[in-house]
Structures are given as C-alpha cells and as structure tokens.
C-alpha positions as CSV (number, residue, x, y, z in Angstrom):
1,M,4.4,15.8,11.1
2,R,2.3,12.7,10.9
3,Y,3.4,9.8,8.7
4,L,1.4,6.8,7.4
5,D,2.6,3.3,7.3
6,P,4.1,2.6,3.8
7,K,3.2,-1.0,4.0
8,N,-0.5,0.0,3.6
9,D,-2.0,-0.8,0.4
10,L,-2.9,2.8,-0.5
11,V,0.6,4.2,0.5
12,F,2.6,1.4,-1.1
13,K,0.9,1.7,-4.5
14,K,1.1,5.5,-4.4
15,V,4.9,5.4,-3.5
16,F,6.1,2.5,-5.7
17,G,3.3,2.1,-8.2
18,S,3.2,5.7,-9.6
19,H,6.8,7.1,-9.3
20,A,9.4,5.2,-11.6
21,S,12.4,6.7,-10.1
22,I,11.5,5.7,-6.7
23,L,10.7,2.1,-7.8
24,I,14.1,1.9,-9.8
25,S,16.0,2.9,-6.6
26,F,14.2,0.4,-4.5
27,L,14.6,-2.6,-6.8
28,N,18.4,-1.8,-7.4
29,A,18.8,-1.7,-3.6
30,L,16.8,-4.9,-2.8
31,L,17.3,-7.3,-5.7
32,P,20.5,-9.5,-6.2
33,L,21.4,-7.8,-9.5
34,D,24.9,-8.2,-10.9
35,V,27.3,-5.2,-11.2
36,G,26.5,-3.5,-14.6
37,Q,23.1,-5.0,-14.6
38,E,21.4,-2.1,-12.6
39,I,18.0,-1.1,-13.8
40,K,17.9,2.2,-15.6
41,S,14.3,2.7,-16.6
42,V,11.1,0.8,-15.9
43,E,7.6,0.5,-17.7
44,Y,4.7,-0.1,-15.3
45,L,2.6,-3.3,-16.3
46,P,-1.1,-3.9,-15.3
47,A,-1.6,-6.1,-12.4
48,E,-2.8,-9.6,-13.2
49,L,-5.4,-11.7,-11.2
50,V,-4.1,-14.7,-9.7
51,P,-5.8,-17.3,-7.3
52,D,-6.4,-16.1,-3.9
53,I,-4.8,-17.6,-1.0
54,P,-7.4,-19.4,1.2
55,V,-8.7,-17.0,3.8
56,I,-6.5,-14.0,2.5
57,K,-7.8,-12.0,-0.2
58,N,-6.9,-8.3,0.6
59,S,-3.5,-8.4,2.2
60,I,-1.3,-8.7,-0.8
61,V,-0.2,-5.6,-2.5
62,D,1.7,-5.9,-5.7
63,V,3.4,-3.6,-8.3
64,R,4.7,-4.8,-11.8
65,C,7.2,-3.5,-14.3
66,M,9.6,-4.2,-17.0
67,D,13.0,-2.5,-17.3
68,N,15.3,-1.6,-20.2
69,Y,16.7,-5.0,-20.5
70,G,13.2,-6.5,-20.9
71,R,13.4,-8.2,-17.4
72,H,10.1,-8.4,-15.5
73,F,9.7,-7.5,-11.9
74,I,6.9,-8.2,-9.4
75,V,6.9,-6.5,-6.1
76,E,4.5,-7.6,-3.5
77,M,3.8,-6.4,0.0
78,Q,2.6,-9.3,2.1
79,M,1.0,-8.3,5.4
80,L,0.0,-11.8,6.4
81,W,1.7,-15.2,6.1
82,T,0.3,-18.6,5.2
83,D,2.1,-21.6,3.9
84,S,0.4,-21.1,0.5
85,F,2.1,-17.9,-0.1
86,K,5.6,-19.3,-1.5
87,S,3.5,-21.5,-4.0
88,R,1.4,-18.5,-5.2
89,V,4.6,-16.4,-5.6
90,L,6.2,-19.0,-7.8
91,F,2.9,-19.4,-9.7
92,N,2.8,-15.7,-10.4
93,A,6.4,-15.4,-11.5
94,S,6.2,-18.4,-13.8
95,K,3.0,-17.1,-15.4
96,A,4.8,-13.8,-16.1
97,Y,7.7,-15.6,-17.6
98,V,5.5,-17.8,-19.9
99,R,3.5,-14.9,-21.0
100,Q,6.4,-13.4,-22.8
101,L,6.1,-15.8,-25.5
102,D,2.6,-14.2,-26.4
103,K,4.8,-11.7,-28.3
104,G,5.9,-14.2,-30.9
105,M,9.3,-14.5,-29.0
106,H,11.5,-17.6,-29.3
107,Y,12.5,-19.4,-26.2
108,K,16.1,-17.9,-26.2
109,G,14.4,-14.5,-26.0
110,L,12.8,-15.0,-22.6
111,Q,14.0,-12.5,-20.2
112,P,14.4,-13.3,-16.3
113,V,11.5,-12.8,-13.8
114,Y,12.3,-11.3,-10.4
115,A,9.6,-11.6,-7.7
116,L,10.3,-9.6,-4.7
117,S,8.2,-10.3,-1.8
118,L,8.2,-8.0,1.3
119,V,6.7,-10.0,4.3
120,N,5.4,-8.3,7.4
121,E,5.6,-11.6,9.3
122,I,8.3,-14.1,10.4
123,F,7.9,-17.4,8.5
124,E,11.4,-18.8,8.7
125,N,11.6,-19.3,12.6
126,E,14.7,-21.5,12.4
127,S,16.8,-18.9,10.7
128,E,18.0,-15.6,11.8
129,E,18.5,-14.3,8.2
130,Y,15.7,-11.9,7.0
131,Y,16.7,-12.0,3.2
132,H,16.0,-15.2,1.4
133,H,17.0,-15.6,-2.2
134,Y,15.9,-18.6,-4.4
135,K,17.0,-19.3,-7.9
136,I,17.6,-22.3,-10.1
137,V,21.0,-23.9,-9.4
138,H,22.8,-27.0,-10.0
139,V,22.7,-29.3,-7.0
140,G,26.4,-30.4,-7.4
141,D,27.9,-27.2,-8.7
142,Q,26.1,-24.0,-7.5
143,T,28.2,-21.9,-9.8
144,K,26.0,-23.2,-12.5
145,T,22.5,-21.6,-12.7
146,I,19.4,-21.5,-15.3
147,D,18.3,-18.1,-15.7
148,G,14.5,-17.5,-15.6
149,L,13.0,-17.2,-12.1
150,Q,14.4,-15.7,-9.0
151,L,12.2,-15.4,-5.9
152,I,13.3,-13.0,-3.1
153,F,11.5,-12.9,0.3
154,V,12.3,-10.3,3.0
155,E,11.1,-10.9,6.4
156,L,10.6,-7.2,7.7
157,P,10.1,-8.0,11.5
158,K,13.7,-9.7,11.5
159,F,15.4,-6.6,9.9
160,K,17.6,-4.9,12.6
161,F,19.3,-1.7,11.9
162,S,23.1,-1.7,12.3
163,T,25.3,1.3,12.7
164,F,28.0,-0.6,10.6
165,D,25.9,-0.3,7.5
166,Q,23.5,2.6,8.2
167,M,24.2,4.4,4.9
168,K,23.7,1.3,2.6
169,L,20.8,1.9,0.1
170,K,19.2,-1.4,1.1
171,V,19.3,-0.7,4.7
172,L,17.8,2.8,4.2
173,W,14.9,1.5,2.1
174,L,14.3,-1.3,4.9
175,R,14.3,1.4,7.5
176,Y,11.8,3.3,5.6
177,L,9.5,0.3,5.3
178,S,10.1,-0.9,8.9
179,D,10.5,2.2,11.0
180,I,7.7,4.4,9.6
181,Q,4.7,3.0,11.4
182,N,0.9,3.8,11.3
183,V,0.1,7.4,11.8
184,Q,3.3,8.0,13.5
185,E,4.4,11.5,14.7
186,M,7.6,11.2,16.6
187,I,10.2,9.9,14.2
188,D,13.8,9.8,15.2
189,Q,15.3,12.9,13.5
190,E,18.7,11.1,12.6
191,L,16.5,8.5,10.7
192,I,14.8,11.4,8.8
193,R,18.3,12.8,8.1
194,Q,19.5,9.5,6.7
195,L,16.5,8.9,4.8
196,N,16.5,12.3,3.1
197,S,20.2,11.9,2.1
198,V,18.8,9.8,-0.8
199,D,16.7,11.8,-3.1
200,E,14.4,8.9,-4.1
201,I,13.7,7.9,-0.3
202,A,13.3,11.7,0.5
203,E,10.6,11.7,-2.2
204,A,9.1,8.5,-0.9
205,L,9.1,10.1,2.7
206,K,7.2,13.1,1.3
207,L,4.6,10.8,-0.1
208,T,4.1,9.2,3.2
209,K,3.1,12.2,5.0
210,E,-0.4,12.3,6.0
211,S,-1.1,15.6,4.6
212,S,-0.5,14.3,1.1
213,Y,-3.9,12.3,1.2
214,T,-7.4,13.4,0.9
215,K,-10.1,12.6,3.4
216,A,-11.4,9.8,1.2
217,E,-7.9,8.3,0.8
218,L,-7.4,8.4,4.6
219,E,-10.7,6.5,5.0
220,A,-9.5,3.9,2.5
221,Y,-6.3,3.7,4.5
222,D,-8.2,3.0,7.7
223,K,-10.4,0.5,6.0
224,Y,-7.5,-1.4,4.8
225,W,-6.2,-2.0,8.4
226,D,-9.7,-3.1,9.3
227,T,-9.5,-5.9,6.4
228,I,-6.1,-6.9,7.7
229,R,-7.4,-7.3,11.2
230,A,-10.3,-9.3,10.0
231,E,-8.2,-11.6,7.9
232,R,-5.7,-12.1,10.8
233,T,-8.6,-13.2,12.9
234,L,-9.7,-15.7,10.1
235,I,-6.4,-17.1,9.9
236,A,-6.2,-17.5,13.8
237,D,-9.7,-19.1,13.8
238,A,-8.8,-21.5,10.9
239,E,-5.6,-22.5,12.7
240,A,-7.6,-23.1,16.0
241,K,-10.1,-25.2,13.9
242,G,-7.3,-27.3,12.4
243,K,-5.8,-28.1,15.8
244,L,-9.1,-28.9,17.2
245,E,-9.9,-31.2,14.4
246,G,-6.5,-32.8,14.7
247,K,-7.1,-33.5,18.3
248,L,-10.5,-35.0,17.7
249,E,-9.1,-37.2,14.9
250,G,-6.3,-38.3,17.1
251,K,-8.8,-39.3,19.9
252,L,-11.1,-41.1,17.6
253,E,-8.2,-43.0,15.9
254,G,-6.9,-43.9,19.3
255,K,-10.3,-45.2,20.3
256,L,-10.7,-47.2,17.2
257,E,-7.2,-48.6,17.5
258,G,-8.0,-49.6,21.0
259,K,-11.3,-51.2,20.1
260,L,-9.6,-53.2,17.3
261,E,-6.6,-54.3,19.4
262,G,-9.1,-55.4,22.1
263,R,-11.3,-57.5,19.6
264,S,-8.0,-59.0,18.2
265,E,-6.8,-60.1,21.6
266,E,-10.3,-61.5,22.4
267,K,-10.3,-63.4,19.0
268,I,-6.9,-65.0,19.8
269,S,-8.1,-65.9,23.4
270,I,-11.1,-67.7,21.8
271,I,-8.9,-69.7,19.3
272,L,-6.4,-70.8,21.8
273,T,-9.0,-71.9,24.4
274,G,-11.2,-73.4,21.9
275,Y,-8.5,-75.4,20.1
276,E,-7.3,-76.8,23.6
277,N,-10.7,-77.9,24.1
278,G,-11.1,-79.8,21.0
279,V,-12.9,-77.2,18.7
280,S,-12.0,-77.6,15.2
281,I,-10.2,-74.9,13.1
282,S,-13.2,-74.5,10.8
283,M,-15.5,-74.0,13.8
284,L,-13.0,-71.6,15.3
285,A,-13.0,-69.6,12.0
286,L,-16.8,-69.2,11.9
287,L,-16.7,-68.2,15.6
288,T,-14.1,-65.4,15.0
289,H,-15.1,-64.3,11.6
290,L,-11.4,-65.2,10.4
291,S,-10.3,-67.6,7.6
292,E,-9.1,-70.9,8.4
293,A,-5.6,-69.8,7.3
294,Q,-5.6,-66.9,9.8
295,V,-6.7,-69.3,12.6
296,S,-4.0,-71.7,11.8
297,E,-1.5,-68.9,11.7
298,I,-2.3,-67.9,15.2
299,L,-2.2,-71.5,16.4
300,Q,1.2,-71.8,14.7
301,K,2.6,-68.7,16.4
302,N,1.5,-69.8,19.8
303,G,3.0,-73.3,19.3
304,L,-0.2,-75.5,19.3
305,I,0.2,-76.8,15.7
C-alpha cells in the first residue's frame, strides 16, 4: 500500500478541508483550548487572499473554519520558512478578527481567532521545543490575558515520538503528518495500528492512500513538489545574493573608511607642519578645505596653541 505525504497541498486540503470530523479532531488535539471549550462543530470558510511572502507564493496551504462558539480557526501548512512568515500569520489572524465586525457586531461580540501554523522547517534553532504558543499577556502578571489572537507554530522536524505519550491524540496527529512520507510503501505496522485506533485519524490515513487519487490529481501532487523545489532554490539564491551583497558592501565601506582615515591623517600632518613653519591658520584652512575653527581645534589638541 502506497501513501502520499499529507503535507502536500492536494492531500492536506482533501483531508482537512473537506472532512469536518477530521478537522475537529485535529484542532482539538493541537490547539491550547481550555477544558470544556473543545470544538463540537465547524463551518468551513472561504480562503482569503493575503499578501505573498517575497519569493514564496505556493508553499502555503490553508484551511479556515468557524466553530459552534463563533471562534475562527486558520490552519496553515507551511513547507518553507522565511523571516516574513510570522508577520504574515499575524496579519492574517488580525484580518480575520477585524472582519467579524462586518456583520454589525459590537466589539464585545468579537470571538477569538486561532492561527495554527504547521511548519516543515526548523526556525527556532536556539530552542528544543517544537510547539510555540503566542498570545496577548500582561508582562508583569502572565495570569492576565486579553482574548483575541492566539498564534501557534509547530516545527514538525523537531517533533520526536516518545513511547511515554504514544497514545495522546496530539502525538498521533503529529506522527501522521511527520511519519507518512512522499509515496511511501513501507510504513511501520505499529504506527498504522496506533493511527487506526482513532477513527478520525484512520479516516485521514485512508484519504492519504495513493489509490484514493485520480491520475490528474497525482500529476497535481507531483507538480506541487516541483514548485516547492523551485521556491527552495529561489530562497537559497536570495540568501546567497544577500550574503554576497553584504560582503561587497563591507569591503566598500572598509575601503572608504580607510581612504577617509588616510586623508584625515594627511590633513593633520599638513596643519601641524605648516603651523610650526609659520603658515597662518586661515591659509591652513584653505589648504585642507577645513574651517578655521576645525584647524584651531586640531592645533589645540596637539598643544600648539
């Protein structure tokens, strides 16, 4: 049995963008929801166009929905990472929050927006944690919060399976995303058993089978990977260009500073030698293209006046 990678645009949208029960299970497992505030039902919302990240245009897959409490959820699968991505997620979530007022609601009726970003690259190198939760908190007393926006980033490459929590729902969903690779045949049977122990994940696993897709869909699946490879090359080229420009700029600045420093020392030498040989301050100013006050300051610093 061959499986497709669920992180691919085609598969991700088919699994999470068309099956509400699967999405509900996934969100309840991954989001930091309080006890008793679990999602019971969802209504899919249309995707919105947001500004592209420079270089990256096709590597972001998103699914949007609203639950029975009116809370909004944005789920994004991000294959490539750039420093602009966090700003984009914040913009996207803020836009969804503000747009609730279009329905004539008062401010007190605004419901929270959760942005869940699954990232297939490591972006927090200094931390071993793979789960990053951001919300608005009081700096002095972190028990005080303002409801509104919550951003969750999951670094999938950092996720490591542990036998101590193997049956936790979050771990099983992350294993589904991390351990099912591109057109994979040999999958550990114990993993399959564990994934099939949860009805929603078992259904997602069925939707990940290659046999569930038409020839045209499989061509689109492969084309998406070609796009990702192309964008990864563009990012690498842009980073290399930036480093080269930085080196060239540094060299130019160094040469310029050296020239300016050399000219300054030359002017000081002319002023000191000339003054000792009876050249007036006004004449020294003309010779060095400095003001008389600057010439006098140099002479004072060297104890000649």
